[in-house]
C-alpha positions, 0 to 999 in steps of 0.5 A, a space after each residue: 299352051 292350053 287356049 292362052 295367049 301366044 309367046 314367042 321365041 327369039 334365037 339370038 347369036 347370044 344363046 350360041 357358042 355358034 349359031 350357024 350349027 347350034 346343038 339340039 341342047 342350045 335350041 331347048 335352053 333358048 326356048 326353055 328361057 322364053 316360054 312358061 306352061 310347056 317345057 324342051 327337052 331333047 329325045 335321040 338329038 331332037 328337039 322335043 316341046 311338051 306342055 306341063 299339063 296332061 289329059 285331053 284339056 292340054 293343048 299346044 300348038 306351035 306357030 312357025 315365025 320368019 325364015 320357017 325355023 320349025 321346018 328346019 327343026 322338024 317340029 310340027 305346027 298341027 294342034 296337039 291334044 294330050 290323052 287321059 292316060 299317058 303310057 308309063 314305061 318301066 325297065 327292069 333288069 341289069 345291063 349285062 352288055 359290055 358297052 354303053 347303048 343310046 335307044 330311041 323308042 319311036 311309035 310306028 304309028 297312032 294308037 292305043 296300046 294293047 288295042 290297035 292293030 300291028 302297033 309296034 315301037 321301033 328301037 333305034 340305036 345311037 348311029 340311027 340304025 333299027 335294032 329291033 321292033 317291039 309289038 304293043 298292039 292288039 294282043 299285048 297286055 299292058 305291063 307285060 314285059 318284053 326282052 329289050 337287051 341283054 339283061 334288061 326287059 321293059 314293058 308298057 302301061 296302057 295308054 295312047 301312042 302318035 307317031 304324027 305327034 312325034 311322040 318319042 323317049 331315049 334312054 342310055 344303057 350303061 355297061 359295067 366296066 367294073 364287073 370285078 368291082 376292084 374299084 370299089 373294093 380299093 375305095 374309088 367309086 363307092 358311096 361308102 368307106 369303112 370296113 364293118 357297121 361300127 365304122 361305116 359312113 358315107 363317103 365324105 366327098 359325096 357328103 361335100 358336092 352331091 354332083 359326084 353322084 352318078 344320078 343320072 341312068 342315060 347320061 342326061 341332066 336332069 335324069 335322076 333314075 339311078 336314085 329312083 332306082 337305089 331308094 327302090 331297094 330298099 323295098 326290092 327282094 332279094 336272094 340273100 335275105 331268103 327272098 324278103 326286101 331291106 325294109 321287111 327284113 329290118 322290121 322282121 328283125 326289129 321285132 324278133 330282136 323285141 320278142 327275144 329281148 321280152 322273153 329274156 327279161 321275163 326268164 331272168 325276172 322268173 329265175 330271180 324269184 326262184 332263187 330268191 325262194 331258194 335261198 330263203 329256204 336254204 336259211 331257213 333250214 340252216 341259218 340260225 335266229 339268235 332270238 329263237 336260240 335265246 328262247 330255246 337256251 331260256 327254256 332249257 335253263 328253266 328245264 334245267 332248273 326244276 330237275 335240280 330242284 326235283 333231285 334235291 327234294 329226292 335227296 333230301 326225302 332220301 336223307 329223312 328216311 335213312 335218319 329215321 
């Protein structure tokens, strides 16, 4: 790998249940236990060895040992060189088929996506039957969606494919065996328990054993496509949210709640000021001020005393006049 010294892989009987009928999974495990810098994988029942590095500086070459095991497994001994641009593959949609579908994608030739003439990708089912040909050569715009199966589309990014190097990949489209969602309704096979926001929680069985999660979309160990799709829901547009993603809807909801709360608090403060002003005005008009009333009483008392003194003086003057 990458110009480093050779590594030797030796197959021993202890690595297989039956060495004369070794499975691809057992062979890949035996290789992975003895090499570094590369990984053996199983695709469409075949062993594929992939370098851990990438780009044109990445190289990988296999040398056959005694007995020709590479020829037996169909592995090439040619020097393989990586590409600067790896082909990214994206599948979208919801599979509407009634049965699980295993698919393997194999390029028909060596070429560049969207450039090479007549470059196609063969689609093979689990029984080895050719179920479709995808045109990805000259005239194909990288990233454009192509119909793959019921409700599922696939797209290929720019890059190079090599049939000679054994480029291929496999996937499994899993049919929905519970279209009525009766299992979730009865509390079986779901992520959550509870009946409303107050009682909703993650299923305790999943918290205790994360292996219960069906993380693999194709059923193969190490595949986490289901979890990635679940994570992508947070940022995917939803018709039930007026076309917004849950993330955008949540942000908008929090923003609106904050603005509504601020407006409500400001309105309350304004109304309280008006109420206090009206109460003060009412007290000013109808209320009794003891100090003010006492002053008024003293003033009236003084006026009464002056008036009484005046009347007394008038009475005395009249008495004097009458007695003259």
